[in-house]
C-alpha positions, 0 to 999 in steps of 0.5 A: 176522226171519231166514228158516227154513233147510231142515230137513235142513240145520239137522238136520245142522248141529245135529248137527255143532254139538252138540259145541261148544254152550254149555249151561253158560252157562245152567247155574244154578250156573255164572258167565258168565266160567267158562262162556266160559273152558270154551267157549274151549277147546272143539274143534269138528268139521270135518264141517259144512264138507263139507256139500253147498253150493249157489248161491242165485242161478242162475249165469247170472243171477249173472253178469249186471248187477244192482242189487247183488251179494252176493260171498262167499268160503267158508272152508278145505275148504268145497265150492264154493258159498255158504258155510254161515255166510253162506247164511241171511244172504245169502238174507235180504238178497235176500228183503228187497232186490229186484234183488240177486244172490248170487255165490260166489267161485270158488277152491280154498279149500284148505289151502295158503291160496292166495287168488290165483285168488279175489282175481282173481275178485272184482277182475275182477267188480267192475272189469268191472262199473264198465264194463258195470254202472254204478252196480251195488253190492256187499257182500263176505263172507268167512269164514276163509280167505275173510276173508283173500281179501277183506282182500287184495282191499280193498287192491287196489281203486282209489277208483272200485271201493271207492266201490261196495263198500258193505258188508264182513262178515268172520268168523273172520278169521285175520289179525285185528289189534287196534285196528281200528274195524271189529272187533266182537264177536258183538253187533256192538259194537266189540271192544277185545280186544288178541288177534290172529288165528292167522296174525297171531300165527304171522307175527309170531312168525317175523318181527316185520317181517312183512307182515300183510293188513289193512284200510287206516285209511281203509277201517277208518274208513269204517264199511263193515266189520264184522269179527266174532270170537266168544268161543272162536274161536282163529282170529281170537283166538289162544289159546296155552292151546287146542290145538284144530285147529278151535276150536268158536267158529270154526264157530258164526257161522251159528248165532248170531242176533246175528251174523246179525241185526247183519250183515243190518242192516248190509248192508241199510242200506248197500245201500239208501243212495244216493250213492257213499261 
């Protein structure tokens, strides 16, 4: 069972989510396909992105050696702290596996989409852990711009460091590419869609030889990564027919039980495993 969030947090989030809820899916005379089509072009509000954010683990403790670290990178415009979409997930993992800490990435998360500072933060944390905290495990989480950040981190870690990264959860990935084993839908099942992320589309439109941040074949096939994309999230699944600045689906990951549950199960199972893989 996922933990119950503080009432004040849920009340504000529910208010922000009301503009992109999916009541039509459950309407008696509306087909599922018609409902999803309507939902895919529904715009969301960015209000919830600026909700007060907090750390789950005290900063001093988060920097110390532990059994495992949950490192999350928030999305564009989210204040410093644990991302809204990951807060209940990370809180639940820590409550179910002892010895872990939560460490949100320190980086601007600004509109310029410059993730360099955040990449260095994660790389330094893991590489220093190899020497000072032998055997410490890691689970990485990236939302939107944070997903871009984690893609770039994974391509810079050496084999020893990668062996300690047990799980990677990406949501709303703007550089999503088709054909990946790690690409999943809201139920955690493999997504065979041929659509691409918003930034992948724009990069390829400008230059067919553009370098796109993506998972290497080895990491993609390792079973470590779940890259979620919800129906209606035009950021990870570009839809030229939808002109929303922020698609409704892009804001919904923290509210979808199947995403939270399957991601929780993935992280817990892999953090609990022994050995290096």
